[in-house]
PyMOL Python script that loads the backbone (N, CA, C, O; Angstrom):
from pymol import cmd

cmd.read_pdbstr("""\
ATOM      1  N   MET A   1       0.884  -1.189   0.111  1.00  0.00           N
ATOM      2  CA  MET A   1       0.153  -0.155   0.067  1.00  0.00           C
ATOM      3  C   MET A   1       1.097   1.207  -0.152  1.00  0.00           C
ATOM      4  O   MET A   1       2.187   1.194   0.420  1.00  0.00           O
ATOM      5  N   THR A   2       0.857   2.011  -0.694  1.00  0.00           N
ATOM      6  CA  THR A   2       1.433   3.453  -1.065  1.00  0.00           C
ATOM      7  C   THR A   2       0.904   4.283  -0.005  1.00  0.00           C
ATOM      8  O   THR A   2      -0.167   4.175   0.592  1.00  0.00           O
ATOM      9  N   PRO A   3       1.946   5.233   0.144  1.00  0.00           N
ATOM     10  CA  PRO A   3       1.498   6.119   1.616  1.00  0.00           C
ATOM     11  C   PRO A   3       0.619   7.147   1.147  1.00  0.00           C
ATOM     12  O   PRO A   3       0.041   7.776   2.033  1.00  0.00           O
ATOM     13  N   PHE A   4       0.322   7.547  -0.345  1.00  0.00           N
ATOM     14  CA  PHE A   4      -0.796   8.157  -0.715  1.00  0.00           C
ATOM     15  C   PHE A   4      -1.869   7.772  -1.024  1.00  0.00           C
ATOM     16  O   PHE A   4      -2.702   8.603  -1.386  1.00  0.00           O
ATOM     17  N   ALA A   5      -2.204   6.347  -0.979  1.00  0.00           N
ATOM     18  CA  ALA A   5      -3.556   5.730  -1.287  1.00  0.00           C
ATOM     19  C   ALA A   5      -4.929   6.287  -0.057  1.00  0.00           C
ATOM     20  O   ALA A   5      -4.913   6.345   1.173  1.00  0.00           O
ATOM     21  N   ASN A   6      -5.742   6.541  -0.820  1.00  0.00           N
ATOM     22  CA  ASN A   6      -6.946   6.686  -0.269  1.00  0.00           C
ATOM     23  C   ASN A   6      -7.404   5.579   0.790  1.00  0.00           C
ATOM     24  O   ASN A   6      -7.541   4.411   0.426  1.00  0.00           O
ATOM     25  N   ARG A   7      -7.639   5.981   2.130  1.00  0.00           N
ATOM     26  CA  ARG A   7      -8.080   5.158   3.344  1.00  0.00           C
ATOM     27  C   ARG A   7      -9.611   5.068   3.063  1.00  0.00           C
ATOM     28  O   ARG A   7     -10.277   6.046   2.722  1.00  0.00           O
ATOM     29  N   PRO A   8     -10.164   3.681   3.252  1.00  0.00           N
ATOM     30  CA  PRO A   8     -11.598   3.619   3.100  1.00  0.00           C
ATOM     31  C   PRO A   8     -12.276   4.862   3.841  1.00  0.00           C
ATOM     32  O   PRO A   8     -11.641   5.354   4.774  1.00  0.00           O
ATOM     33  N   GLY A   9     -13.515   5.410   3.500  1.00  0.00           N
ATOM     34  CA  GLY A   9     -13.929   6.667   4.203  1.00  0.00           C
ATOM     35  C   GLY A   9     -13.410   7.832   3.956  1.00  0.00           C
ATOM     36  O   GLY A   9     -14.077   8.816   4.276  1.00  0.00           O
ATOM     37  N   GLU A  10     -12.287   7.995   3.419  1.00  0.00           N
ATOM     38  CA  GLU A  10     -11.705   9.380   3.172  1.00  0.00           C
ATOM     39  C   GLU A  10     -11.719   9.710   1.727  1.00  0.00           C
ATOM     40  O   GLU A  10     -11.080   9.092   0.876  1.00  0.00           O
ATOM     41  N   ARG A  11     -12.635  10.917   1.469  1.00  0.00           N
ATOM     42  CA  ARG A  11     -12.808  11.569   0.065  1.00  0.00           C
ATOM     43  C   ARG A  11     -11.778  12.683  -0.171  1.00  0.00           C
ATOM     44  O   ARG A  11     -11.753  13.187  -1.294  1.00  0.00           O
ATOM     45  N   GLY A  12     -11.044  13.060   0.639  1.00  0.00           N
ATOM     46  CA  GLY A  12      -9.847  14.002   0.214  1.00  0.00           C
ATOM     47  C   GLY A  12     -10.645  15.258   0.534  1.00  0.00           C
ATOM     48  O   GLY A  12     -11.707  15.273   1.157  1.00  0.00           O
ATOM     49  N   ASP A  13      -9.878  16.516  -0.067  1.00  0.00           N
ATOM     50  CA  ASP A  13     -10.376  17.654   0.190  1.00  0.00           C
ATOM     51  C   ASP A  13     -10.785  18.445  -0.902  1.00  0.00           C
ATOM     52  O   ASP A  13     -10.468  19.629  -1.023  1.00  0.00           O
ATOM     53  N   VAL A  14     -11.653  17.664  -1.896  1.00  0.00           N
ATOM     54  CA  VAL A  14     -12.254  18.286  -2.930  1.00  0.00           C
ATOM     55  C   VAL A  14     -13.192  19.372  -2.929  1.00  0.00           C
ATOM     56  O   VAL A  14     -13.315  20.186  -3.844  1.00  0.00           O
ATOM     57  N   PRO A  15     -13.813  19.348  -1.916  1.00  0.00           N
ATOM     58  CA  PRO A  15     -14.899  20.638  -2.007  1.00  0.00           C
ATOM     59  C   PRO A  15     -14.195  21.724  -1.369  1.00  0.00           C
ATOM     60  O   PRO A  15     -14.929  22.711  -1.335  1.00  0.00           O
ATOM     61  N   GLY A  16     -13.156  21.920  -0.892  1.00  0.00           N
ATOM     62  CA  GLY A  16     -11.919  23.109  -0.534  1.00  0.00           C
ATOM     63  C   GLY A  16     -11.526  23.548  -1.959  1.00  0.00           C
ATOM     64  O   GLY A  16     -11.806  24.666  -2.394  1.00  0.00           O
ATOM     65  N   TRP A  17     -10.887  22.645  -2.636  1.00  0.00           N
ATOM     66  CA  TRP A  17     -10.334  22.809  -3.997  1.00  0.00           C
ATOM     67  C   TRP A  17     -11.547  23.649  -4.686  1.00  0.00           C
ATOM     68  O   TRP A  17     -11.509  24.835  -5.012  1.00  0.00           O
ATOM     69  N   VAL A  18     -12.444  22.895  -4.803  1.00  0.00           N
ATOM     70  CA  VAL A  18     -13.698  23.521  -5.541  1.00  0.00           C
ATOM     71  C   VAL A  18     -14.175  24.962  -5.361  1.00  0.00           C
ATOM     72  O   VAL A  18     -14.468  25.726  -6.281  1.00  0.00           O
ATOM     73  N   LEU A  19     -14.213  25.247  -3.983  1.00  0.00           N
ATOM     74  CA  LEU A  19     -14.473  26.601  -3.157  1.00  0.00           C
ATOM     75  C   LEU A  19     -13.260  27.641  -3.774  1.00  0.00           C
ATOM     76  O   LEU A  19     -13.595  28.625  -4.434  1.00  0.00           O
ATOM     77  N   ILE A  20     -12.017  27.376  -3.538  1.00  0.00           N
ATOM     78  CA  ILE A  20     -10.950  28.089  -3.704  1.00  0.00           C
ATOM     79  C   ILE A  20     -11.110  28.367  -5.213  1.00  0.00           C
ATOM     80  O   ILE A  20     -11.297  29.541  -5.533  1.00  0.00           O
ATOM     81  N   THR A  21     -11.056  27.378  -6.227  1.00  0.00           N
ATOM     82  CA  THR A  21     -11.222  28.112  -7.767  1.00  0.00           C
ATOM     83  C   THR A  21     -12.346  28.670  -8.053  1.00  0.00           C
ATOM     84  O   THR A  21     -12.355  29.389  -9.053  1.00  0.00           O
ATOM     85  N   LEU A  22     -13.696  28.496  -7.219  1.00  0.00           N
ATOM     86  CA  LEU A  22     -14.617  29.401  -7.727  1.00  0.00           C
ATOM     87  C   LEU A  22     -14.418  30.744  -7.166  1.00  0.00           C
ATOM     88  O   LEU A  22     -14.738  31.656  -7.929  1.00  0.00           O
ATOM     89  N   MET A  23     -13.896  31.133  -5.839  1.00  0.00           N
ATOM     90  CA  MET A  23     -13.610  32.309  -5.395  1.00  0.00           C
ATOM     91  C   MET A  23     -12.507  32.915  -6.006  1.00  0.00           C
ATOM     92  O   MET A  23     -12.352  34.131  -5.895  1.00  0.00           O
ATOM     93  N   THR A  24     -11.613  32.127  -6.724  1.00  0.00           N
ATOM     94  CA  THR A  24     -10.521  32.659  -7.601  1.00  0.00           C
ATOM     95  C   THR A  24     -11.035  33.370  -8.914  1.00  0.00           C
ATOM     96  O   THR A  24     -10.698  34.443  -9.415  1.00  0.00           O
ATOM     97  N   ALA A  25     -12.057  32.329  -9.348  1.00  0.00           N
ATOM     98  CA  ALA A  25     -12.493  32.868 -10.643  1.00  0.00           C
ATOM     99  C   ALA A  25     -13.553  34.214 -10.452  1.00  0.00           C
ATOM    100  O   ALA A  25     -13.643  35.126 -11.273  1.00  0.00           O
ATOM    101  N   GLY A  26     -14.248  34.125  -9.311  1.00  0.00           N
ATOM    102  CA  GLY A  26     -15.083  35.427  -9.163  1.00  0.00           C
ATOM    103  C   GLY A  26     -14.207  36.558  -8.547  1.00  0.00           C
ATOM    104  O   GLY A  26     -14.631  37.707  -8.667  1.00  0.00           O
ATOM    105  N   LEU A  27     -13.319  36.401  -8.061  1.00  0.00           N
ATOM    106  CA  LEU A  27     -12.409  37.476  -7.931  1.00  0.00           C
ATOM    107  C   LEU A  27     -11.874  38.184  -9.322  1.00  0.00           C
ATOM    108  O   LEU A  27     -11.797  39.386  -9.575  1.00  0.00           O
ATOM    109  N   VAL A  28     -11.556  37.135 -10.076  1.00  0.00           N
ATOM    110  CA  VAL A  28     -10.914  37.730 -11.399  1.00  0.00           C
ATOM    111  C   VAL A  28     -11.874  38.577 -12.239  1.00  0.00           C
ATOM    112  O   VAL A  28     -11.566  39.614 -12.826  1.00  0.00           O
ATOM    113  N   ILE A  29     -13.185  37.944 -12.214  1.00  0.00           N
ATOM    114  CA  ILE A  29     -14.013  38.472 -13.036  1.00  0.00           C
ATOM    115  C   ILE A  29     -14.594  39.863 -12.186  1.00  0.00           C
ATOM    116  O   ILE A  29     -15.193  40.774 -12.757  1.00  0.00           O
ATOM    117  N   GLY A  30     -14.342  39.843 -10.951  1.00  0.00           N
ATOM    118  CA  GLY A  30     -14.738  41.302 -10.442  1.00  0.00           C
ATOM    119  C   GLY A  30     -13.548  42.041 -10.471  1.00  0.00           C
ATOM    120  O   GLY A  30     -13.806  43.171 -10.055  1.00  0.00           O
ATOM    121  N   VAL A  31     -12.576  41.950 -10.715  1.00  0.00           N
ATOM    122  CA  VAL A  31     -11.372  42.745 -10.995  1.00  0.00           C
ATOM    123  C   VAL A  31     -11.466  42.780 -12.302  1.00  0.00           C
ATOM    124  O   VAL A  31     -11.237  43.967 -12.535  1.00  0.00           O
ATOM    125  N   TRP A  32     -11.652  42.262 -13.316  1.00  0.00           N
ATOM    126  CA  TRP A  32     -11.805  42.405 -14.655  1.00  0.00           C
ATOM    127  C   TRP A  32     -12.909  43.420 -15.015  1.00  0.00           C
ATOM    128  O   TRP A  32     -12.629  44.191 -15.932  1.00  0.00           O
ATOM    129  N   THR A  33     -14.211  43.550 -14.392  1.00  0.00           N
ATOM    130  CA  THR A  33     -15.154  44.141 -14.631  1.00  0.00           C
ATOM    131  C   THR A  33     -14.774  45.590 -14.374  1.00  0.00           C
ATOM    132  O   THR A  33     -15.003  46.550 -15.110  1.00  0.00           O
ATOM    133  N   ALA A  34     -14.026  45.577 -12.961  1.00  0.00           N
ATOM    134  CA  ALA A  34     -13.927  46.988 -12.394  1.00  0.00           C
ATOM    135  C   ALA A  34     -12.941  47.839 -13.043  1.00  0.00           C
ATOM    136  O   ALA A  34     -12.970  49.069 -13.086  1.00  0.00           O
ATOM    137  N   ALA A  35     -11.737  46.773 -13.734  1.00  0.00           N
ATOM    138  CA  ALA A  35     -10.718  47.635 -14.239  1.00  0.00           C
ATOM    139  C   ALA A  35     -10.676  47.465 -15.875  1.00  0.00           C
ATOM    140  O   ALA A  35      -9.868  47.978 -16.650  1.00  0.00           O
ATOM    141  N   GLY A  36     -11.557  46.773 -16.112  1.00  0.00           N
ATOM    142  CA  GLY A  36     -11.443  46.548 -17.645  1.00  0.00           C
ATOM    143  C   GLY A  36     -11.721  48.052 -18.647  1.00  0.00           C
ATOM    144  O   GLY A  36     -11.042  48.387 -19.619  1.00  0.00           O
ATOM    145  N   PRO A  37     -12.577  48.582 -18.234  1.00  0.00           N
ATOM    146  CA  PRO A  37     -12.742  49.844 -18.948  1.00  0.00           C
ATOM    147  C   PRO A  37     -11.348  50.834 -19.090  1.00  0.00           C
ATOM    148  O   PRO A  37     -10.832  51.339 -20.087  1.00  0.00           O
ATOM    149  N   ALA A  38     -11.000  50.879 -17.741  1.00  0.00           N
ATOM    150  CA  ALA A  38      -9.839  51.794 -17.654  1.00  0.00           C
ATOM    151  C   ALA A  38      -8.594  51.144 -18.305  1.00  0.00           C
ATOM    152  O   ALA A  38      -7.841  51.843 -18.983  1.00  0.00           O
ATOM    153  N   LEU A  39      -8.407  50.098 -18.155  1.00  0.00           N
ATOM    154  CA  LEU A  39      -7.290  49.258 -18.857  1.00  0.00           C
ATOM    155  C   LEU A  39      -7.465  49.616 -20.206  1.00  0.00           C
ATOM    156  O   LEU A  39      -6.658  50.401 -20.705  1.00  0.00           O
ATOM    157  N   ALA A  40      -8.497  49.115 -20.948  1.00  0.00           N
ATOM    158  CA  ALA A  40      -8.927  49.683 -22.412  1.00  0.00           C
ATOM    159  C   ALA A  40      -8.598  50.977 -22.937  1.00  0.00           C
ATOM    160  O   ALA A  40      -8.039  51.218 -24.007  1.00  0.00           O
ATOM    161  N   GLY A  41      -9.069  51.908 -21.934  1.00  0.00           N
ATOM    162  CA  GLY A  41      -8.483  53.181 -22.220  1.00  0.00           C
ATOM    163  C   GLY A  41      -6.846  53.708 -22.318  1.00  0.00           C
ATOM    164  O   GLY A  41      -6.327  54.527 -23.077  1.00  0.00           O
ATOM    165  N   VAL A  42      -6.286  52.897 -21.245  1.00  0.00           N
ATOM    166  CA  VAL A  42      -4.918  53.154 -21.095  1.00  0.00           C
ATOM    167  C   VAL A  42      -4.421  52.503 -22.283  1.00  0.00           C
ATOM    168  O   VAL A  42      -3.527  53.148 -22.831  1.00  0.00           O
ATOM    169  N   PHE A  43      -4.803  51.173 -22.970  1.00  0.00           N
ATOM    170  CA  PHE A  43      -4.338  50.827 -23.926  1.00  0.00           C
ATOM    171  C   PHE A  43      -4.389  51.507 -25.235  1.00  0.00           C
ATOM    172  O   PHE A  43      -3.462  51.662 -26.030  1.00  0.00           O
ATOM    173  N   ASP A  44      -5.806  51.946 -25.350  1.00  0.00           N
ATOM    174  CA  ASP A  44      -5.967  52.834 -26.568  1.00  0.00           C
ATOM    175  C   ASP A  44      -5.120  53.977 -26.613  1.00  0.00           C
ATOM    176  O   ASP A  44      -4.550  54.103 -27.696  1.00  0.00           O
ATOM    177  N   GLN A  45      -4.835  54.953 -25.657  1.00  0.00           N
ATOM    178  CA  GLN A  45      -4.004  55.821 -25.404  1.00  0.00           C
ATOM    179  C   GLN A  45      -2.695  55.390 -25.741  1.00  0.00           C
ATOM    180  O   GLN A  45      -2.179  56.185 -26.526  1.00  0.00           O
ATOM    181  N   ALA A  46      -1.979  54.457 -25.454  1.00  0.00           N
ATOM    182  CA  ALA A  46      -0.900  54.170 -25.757  1.00  0.00           C
ATOM    183  C   ALA A  46      -0.803  53.788 -27.303  1.00  0.00           C
ATOM    184  O   ALA A  46       0.178  54.218 -27.910  1.00  0.00           O
ATOM    185  N   ILE A  47      -1.722  53.029 -27.981  1.00  0.00           N
ATOM    186  CA  ILE A  47      -1.295  52.697 -29.215  1.00  0.00           C
ATOM    187  C   ILE A  47      -1.436  53.908 -29.956  1.00  0.00           C
ATOM    188  O   ILE A  47      -0.693  54.112 -30.916  1.00  0.00           O
ATOM    189  N   THR A  48      -2.369  54.794 -29.592  1.00  0.00           N
ATOM    190  CA  THR A  48      -2.436  56.247 -30.361  1.00  0.00           C
ATOM    191  C   THR A  48      -1.167  57.044 -30.280  1.00  0.00           C
ATOM    192  O   THR A  48      -0.824  57.703 -31.262  1.00  0.00           O
ATOM    193  N   ARG A  49      -0.371  57.034 -29.077  1.00  0.00           N
ATOM    194  CA  ARG A  49       0.746  57.794 -29.058  1.00  0.00           C
ATOM    195  C   ARG A  49       1.641  57.071 -30.012  1.00  0.00           C
ATOM    196  O   ARG A  49       2.280  57.652 -30.888  1.00  0.00           O
ATOM    197  N   VAL A  50       1.662  55.694 -29.795  1.00  0.00           N
ATOM    198  CA  VAL A  50       2.927  54.962 -30.736  1.00  0.00           C
ATOM    199  C   VAL A  50       2.674  55.243 -31.945  1.00  0.00           C
ATOM    200  O   VAL A  50       3.632  55.491 -32.678  1.00  0.00           O
ATOM    201  N   THR A  51       1.240  55.283 -32.514  1.00  0.00           N
ATOM    202  CA  THR A  51       1.314  55.313 -34.318  1.00  0.00           C
ATOM    203  C   THR A  51       1.170  56.874 -34.559  1.00  0.00           C
ATOM    204  O   THR A  51       0.992  57.232 -35.723  1.00  0.00           O
ATOM    205  N   SER A  52       1.230  57.801 -33.596  1.00  0.00           N
ATOM    206  CA  SER A  52       1.163  59.102 -33.981  1.00  0.00           C
ATOM    207  C   SER A  52       2.662  59.414 -34.444  1.00  0.00           C
ATOM    208  O   SER A  52       2.746  60.415 -35.154  1.00  0.00           O
ATOM    209  N   PHE A  53       3.726  58.822 -34.207  1.00  0.00           N
ATOM    210  CA  PHE A  53       5.066  59.128 -34.214  1.00  0.00           C
ATOM    211  C   PHE A  53       5.485  59.158 -35.955  1.00  0.00           C
ATOM    212  O   PHE A  53       6.638  59.408 -36.309  1.00  0.00           O
TER     213      PHE A  53
END
""", "prot")
cmd.dss("prot")
cmd.show_as("cartoon", "prot")
cmd.util.cbc("prot")
cmd.orient("prot")
């Protein structure tokens, strides 16, 4: 028996990883929603400055 084998009755920490994944996705979506328009404006301004040379 390997040291990493699941013992009967042990399910691991799958619900914890699912929760962490969902919370991370929620944070990314929240930050993207809040900062997306500002970042798009900065990008457009930078492209305009570069192409004006």
